[in-house]
N, C-alpha and C positions, 0 to 999 in steps of 0.2 A: 503494499499500499505505501503510495507517494505521500512525502511528508507535505503538510500544512505549512502555512507561514507560524501559525502560532506554535504548532507542536516543534518546527524548526528552531524557534526562538526559545523553546523550553530547554531543548536540547543543548543549546549553548550558556544557560544561566546554571549558576549552581545551585545545590537542592534548596538552600535557604531563601534564594531570591525567585524561585520559579512561581510564587503565589503574583509577581510582578506582573504575569502575562495577561492577569485577570482583573487588575486591579489599576486604579486612575492614576497612583502615585508609583514614582521612583524613586523616592527620598534617600534610598541606600544607593543608588546609583552614582557612578562617577563618568565622566564624558567618554573615556575610553572605554567602558562597558558598553554604551550606546553605540559607539564607532565598532566594535568588535562586531556586536550583533547586527547593526546594518550594514558594515562592509561586506559580513558571510552571507548574509542573504542575497546580496546583490552578486557576490560571485557565485554561489551556488546555483543561482535562477540563469546563469549567465547574461544579466541584464547589462553588464559594462559596454557588452559588444554592440548592443543596439543603442546606446547614447549618440547624440549627434551634437557636436558641438556647434553648430550653427544654430543660433537662437532663434530663427527665423523658420526652421525646419518644419513639414507637416508631421504629424503622429504617422501617417503613411505615404509613403512614396515609393512609386516603381513597384509597388507591393510587398516593399519592407517594412516591417514595423519598428518605430523608433520612438525615442522619448528624448527632450532636451531641457533646458534651463533657461529662463529668459534672465538677461541682467537685473531687472526689479526685482524679481523675485529672489535672485542668487543674493543681491545686497541685502535684501532682508533677512534671508538664513543667516549671513554673515554677522549681522548686527547681533543676532541672539546667539550665536555662538560667542562672539565676543563680551556679551553680557554675562553669559554663563562663566565664562574666563574671569572676570573682573570683579564679578560680586563677592568672590571667596567665601561663599557658603557650601556646605556639604550636602545640601539639599537641592533638586533640580528645579531650576525656575519654573513658575506654572507654566507660561506659555508652551515650555516645552513638555513639562508633564503632560499638558492637554493634548498636545499634537501625537504624542508619543501613544498615549490612552486612545484618542480617536483612531490610529494606524490600528491600533491592535482590535478596536472594536470593528472596525470597517473590514479588515482584509485577514482576522485570524484564522478564519476556515477556508480561505483561499488556498488553491494548491502551488507549490513552489514554483514548479514549471507547469507549462500548459501541457494537457493530455493529448493536442492534437494541433496541425498545422495552424499557428495564430497569425490574422493580419495586423491586429492593432497591439500593441503592447499592453500587457496586464497593467490595469489601473495603479495595484499598489508598488509597482516598480518606482513612479515618481515620489509618491510619498515617501518610501523608503530612502529613497535619494535625497529628499530636504532633510530628513532628520540625520544621514550621513553626512552632508555638509556643516549641520548644526554643530554635530560633535567634534569633527575634524578642526572647525575654527576655535571651538572650545579649548582644544588640545596645545595651543600655542605655547611654547615656552615650556612644554613639559619636560623636555631631556637635560635642560641645562638652566633652571631656576635662577633667578636675578635676585638683589636683596629687593624687598618690598612684594614679594610675589603673594599673590592671593592665597588664604589660609587654607583654601581646596587643594590646591597645588603642594603646600607643605605637607598637608595630608597624606597626599599620593606618595611623596617623596619619604616622608617618614616610615609609610608602608616599606616602600623598596628598601630603606635602608634596615629596618627590622630584621627582615629575611636575608637579607646581605650579612648581617652581624652573626644571624645564627648558623650561618654557613662558613665563617669564616676559620680558617686554620688555625691561626695565631695572631699575636700582636707584638709586634717589635717596638715597644714604646720607647725604649732609651735611643734608638737610633731614627725614630719618627716615620718608620713605616709598618702600614696598615697591610697585612699581607692577608689577602681576601679570596675567597674562593668563589666570588663572583655575587650576582643579585638575583632577585626573583627574574623567571623567564617570562615575566610580562608584568605590564602596566593595568592590566585590567585587574578590578578585584574582587566582582563577584560574577565571573564568567568562566567557563571550564576550559583550561588550558590543553585539555585533551582533544579539544576541535583546532584551537588558532588563539593566537597571541597577539598582543599589541605593543609596539616598540616605538619609541620617538624616530623621526627620520631627518636626515639633513639636506636633502634636496630632492625636489622632485624630477622625475624620468620624463623627458619629452620623447621619447621614442617608445613606438608602439601603441595599443590600447588595452590597458589591463587594469586591477585594481592601484597599481602602482602609479599610474598616470593619475588617478583622481584624487587623491589625497595630499595635502600641504603639508601638515605637520606631525603626522603619526602612520607608522606602517601595520598593514596585516600580514601578518607572519605565520608560517605552518605551525602546526600543532608541535609540542614539545616531544623531541623523540630523538630523529636522526641529529637534530642540531639544537642544542640549548645555547640561547643568548644570553648573554649578560651587559647590561649597561650600566658604566660605574659612574652613577650620580656625583656631581661636584659637591665636595664637603663644604663651598663658598663661593662665591660671586666667581666667575672667571675673568681674566683680562680681555679687553676690546681688541678684535683684531680688524677693526675698519683700514686701519693705516699701519699697521704694524707687520713687519715682514717676519718670516720662519727663516732662521738660520740653524741649518742641521749638518752635523760632521757624519760622514759616512766613514766607516773605517772597514776596508776588504780583508779582515783578519780571518783565519789564520795567512801569512803571505807565502808560506810554504807548508806543502802536504805532502808526507813522504808515502810512498807506495804501500809501506807497510802500515800504514794506518787504517787499511783497508784489510781484514781479517775474515776470515771464514768464521760463521757463528757454529759450525757442526763440526763433528767428527771428519777428516778428510774422506774418508770413504762414503759418506753420505754427500760429498760435493762431485761427483763424477759425472762426465760428460752424457750427452744424450747416446742410448745403445747401451750402456752399462746397466747393472742391476740397482739403481738408485731408486728408493721409494719414492723420490720427489719427482721422478719425470723430466728429468733436462733442467732443474730449478736447484738453488740451495739459498741460504741466508748468509749476509755478511752484517759485520758489525764495525763501528768506526773508534778507533782509538785515538783519545785527542792528544797525541803527541807535541803539540803546540802550547799545552796548558802546563807544563813541567816545572815552568818556572814563574809563579803567579805576581810574584814581587815586581818583576822587571815588566811584566804586562799591563799592571796597574801604572807604574813609571810610564811606560811608553805612551799610552792612553790620556794620563794627566797632561804629559808632555804635547800631544797633538791637540788636547783642548786648550791649553795654554796658547799654542801657536794660533790655532782658528781665532780665540779671543782679538789677537792684535789686528784683525781684520775687520771685526762687526763690534755693533755696541753690546750684544749679549748672544751667547749660544744657547739655543732654545731646545736642540735636541742632538740626541748620539744615536745613532742605530749601526747594527752589527749584521753579518749574516748568519745563514742557518748554521748549526751546530758549532758555531764559534766559541762558545763560553759554558761553564757551568754555573750553577745557581750560586754557589759560594763567591767566586770570582765577580759575579754579576753583582751581587749584593756590594762588595767591597769596592767594585768599579762606581757604583752608584753614589755611594757616599763620597768617594774622592771627587767625583765629576761633581757632585754638587757642593763641595768645597771650594773646587776652582771656579766653577761657575754658579754663583746664587740664584740667578736668573732662570736656571735649566728647567724645562716643563717636563721632558720626557726622555727615558733611555728605553731601547727596544733591541733584543736581541735574541737570536737563535741560542740554545741549549741543550746540554744531553742529559739535564734532570730539571726539575720544578722546583716550586715553591711549598708543595703540599707534602705535609710531614704525614699526613694519615694513611697515604696511598703508596703504591708503587712510584719512585719518582724517576728512574732511569727511563728514558726515551728519547724521542725527538720533539722538542717543545721552543716555543717562545716566550720568552718573558718580557715583561713589559712594567715600568714604573714611571708613573705620574706624578707628578707635583702641582697640586692648585695653589695659585696665589693670588692674594687679594690686589686688587687694583690697585687701590689707595696707599698700599703699602711702599715707603720707598726703601731701596736698596739699604740704609744706613740703619732703619728701625730694627731694635732688637725686644726681645721678650724678657721680662721680667726673671731674674735667676730662679731656680727650681726652690722648693720648699724645702729642699734637703740643704742643710749647712755644713755638709761634708767638704773636705779639703779637695777632695776630687771632683766634686759637683761644682765648687767654686772656680777650679781650674778648666773645666771643660769651657768651650768657646759658647758664646749665648748665641741663640737661634732666634729668629723671628717666627712667630708664632704660625705664619703661613706658610714656611720653609718646613714646618714639621708635619704637614699633612701631605702624605703620599700615599698613592695606590699601587701595590704590588701585584702582579697576578700572573699565572701563566696557563698554557693550555696546549695541548698535544697537537701534533701533525694529524691530520685526516687522513691521508692515502701515505703507503708505503712506497720508497723509492725503487726502481727495478732498473740495475744496472744492465745494460745488453752487452752481447760482446764487441759492437762497434765501440760503445762508449768505454769499455775497458781498454779498447785500442787508443781511443783517442786521448784518453788521460793515463795512457801509459802505466796501468796497474795489472798487467797481464800476470806478471812475476807472482803477485800475492793473489789474485783471483783467477780461476781456471777460465778462461774465453769460449770454453764450448759449451757454458751453461748461462742461463739469465740468472743473477743473482738479485735477491730479495732483501731491503733493508729490515735488519730484526727491530722491530717496533710494535708495540701494543696500542692499536687504535683507542680503544675504548670510547667512551661517549664524546662524540664531536661537539664541540663550542666554538662561538664567536663570541670575543670580547670588543666592546665599544666604549671608546674615551672620548669624552668633550674635553678638550683643551684650550679651545677661546670659547668666546660666546656663541660664535656661530659655526664652530668648525668641530670635526671628530674624527677620529683616524681607528683603522683597525689593523690587524695585522696577519699575514697568511704565510704559510711555508711550502716553498717549492710547489709539489704538485696539488696543493690545494688551488692554486690558480689553474692549474691547466685542467682539473675535473670539474665539471659544473656541478656535480651532486658531491655534495648536499650543501653548500653553503652559499653559491653565487645568487641563489633565488632570495638568500636573506639579504646577502650584499645588495642587489639592485633593488630591493624595496627599502632598505634604509639609506643608502646613497652616501657612506662617509665622504667626506670631503678627501680625505687623505687615506692609500693604503699601501702600507710598505709591505713587499714581498720578498723576503729571506731566502736565498738560493745558496746552495752547495753545487756550481754549476759552470759552465765556460763562459765564454765572452758574452756580454749584454748587446748584442747587435740586433737592427731593425728586421731582419730576416730570420730571426729565430723564435723558438715557440714561446720565451717568456714575454717577449714584446708583443707576439701576436694576440695573446690572452689579454696584455696590459690595457692594449689599444681599445680590445672590445669593451672592458670596464668603461673607460674614458669615453666611449660613444655612448653606452649606457650601463649606468644611470648618468654618468659625466664625473666619476673619479678621478683624482689624481693620483699616480701610481707610480711607486719607486721600486723597481726590482734592484736588488743588492748582491751579489756574489763574492765569496772570498776569492783572494788573487790566487791562491794556492794550485786549484785546478786547471785556471787559465795558464798560468805557469807550466805546469806538467803539460798541457797540451801544447805551448809553446814549444818546448824544448824537444817535443817529437818531431818538430819540422816538417811534419806532415801538411801544414797549412800556414798561412802567413799569419806571422806572428800579431796578436792582439791584446789590448790592454783596457778593453770596454768593462767595468766593474760594475757598472750599473746603468739602466734605463728609465727614462723618465717620460711619462705619456700623460697628457691632460686634454681637455676639450679645447686647447690653443694648438696643440701640436706634440710631435714626439721627438727625442734624443736620443742617442748613446753617450754615456758619460766616461770620459777616458783618464786612467790615472797615468800622469806624464811619467818618461821612464828618467827620471833623474832625482831617483832616491825619495820622492814622493810617497807618504804612507798612507794618505788619505784626501776626502776631497770636502770641501765645504761648497755646500748649495745652500741659495737664497730663493726662497719662495715667497713670492708676493699674491697677496689675496685681491680677488677681482671681482666684484658684485656682478651677480647674474640677473639683471633685471627682465631678461626674456624668458625665462622659467615660470610657467604657469602651468595650473591642473588643464586636464582636457576642458572642464566646464570655466576656464578664463580667470581662475583665482590666483592673482600673481603671489610669487613666491619672493617676498622683498628681503629676506636674510639668505638667500643663496650665496654661496661664495666657493670658487673655485681658486685654486692655486696654482699659478704659473712659475715655472722656471724661469729665473731671471739672470742669473750669474752661479759661476763655479769657478771655485779657485783651488789648486793643489794645496796641501797642508803638510808641513814638514816636521820631523820630530825635533823638540827642544828639550835639553835636560833641565835639570834644578827646577826648585820650588818657586 
């Protein structure tokens, strides 16, 4: 039996709120709940494909059923949504409550989808779409609340933080790191996450015609399962990004990778070539030994020196990025501490790692570690917090920190797909002495729960990170990426040169096209150098590739002892981005690569 509108709504609500489908009041609902229900209804009915952006369109033209939204009605709906957002109440405004009750009363028993071929669109589509627009407009500012945010959204933020703290793995108070396992998987409150979820979005996709093109402030995400998403809510207001560039130090470490860093994970008898009696049928597992981490203090000194060198060229260093599998968690943590001392204005550090920051379970594997500092815009660099209440000599001798500098979020997630080294890659990287080139070699890595972490780091900017195959495989994270539309995507690789004709550039450009992300791919120089030394190809030094809505380019490390690159990204407003019904996204920002400079090692403090 086909669902009716009423039964489908009931399935989306948690048990305690299902009675709302027969009542005139939605006092316990948040705008995110109304958005999830209406967006899910329209999506399940296939209504989006019948929307005509032309407000003068007839309901029936050329025998095709369609519905539209006039500018006058749209403006009225936007006013209702903004009123809900600004009133700061936990109850739904009466105008919207009555509109929802009238919708249920009129269409509760209507079928979700017409049982026969239809000429005119079901009347409930337009009514549902109007509620959808109201909910979307009411969600403005959800993902990055500012000071003075209405109490309604402070409550929603508090709801998220409670769930996040319950999942927190540990707290490193002495060093100011909040080690978090993540956040609640949805911003809805009274809806069933087993059907769908709601997250903030940072840009409107202008390509195609799906639910991603219809909302301005929040995104409808798939049910929690294949991908669990985390939105790291700011602990304080974020710095304005309207006229402030982002200066990022990218370090292609390790600079050298020996062949013996790649080792078989099985007994040699289980790594036989095709035709032998291997029970794996022509494949085996490899592991990577991080031979480049044997002297961590020297590495920390090197990175600190590169940061000091980069600071000579910019007012402030905002971010540092390392490639896939470059560090370990312990070294990452020490690097973050040292980098923050070198650059108090540092906003984030992203790195690939062989283990994670979760002490509760298995930590070894292929991970991305992220540390984000949230800073109050009003704080000056000279402001310091009061001394600790402890009057011990050690406490008094410790350098004072600004309160804003102590608020940091540290997280990790696993790689979504295993790397397979083919015989041709083994030859390209000259590691056939370590791994048998007659078989395919799969990376030893437990995938587990797939996750995506999103980090607001400026008022209108959010970034996320991917690891190698995560970029190339559309399942399961690309739907989430295209729905949320982060401004920046860092792709960490252990790969060859980042040229425009290679796989990483192809997939990065795809994300720049839809939804319009700026994407930075970064590989370690170690495999590039191994490939260069084979002399089978023209020597290359392209350690990174940058793609944005403004264009694409490879980034080269000069052959003059440079150890890193300093790139500057400039934010540009995108006034042309709007929902398919004509609502302008005034906060959309894209980051353009505007300069690149080599960075050389300097020693000393």
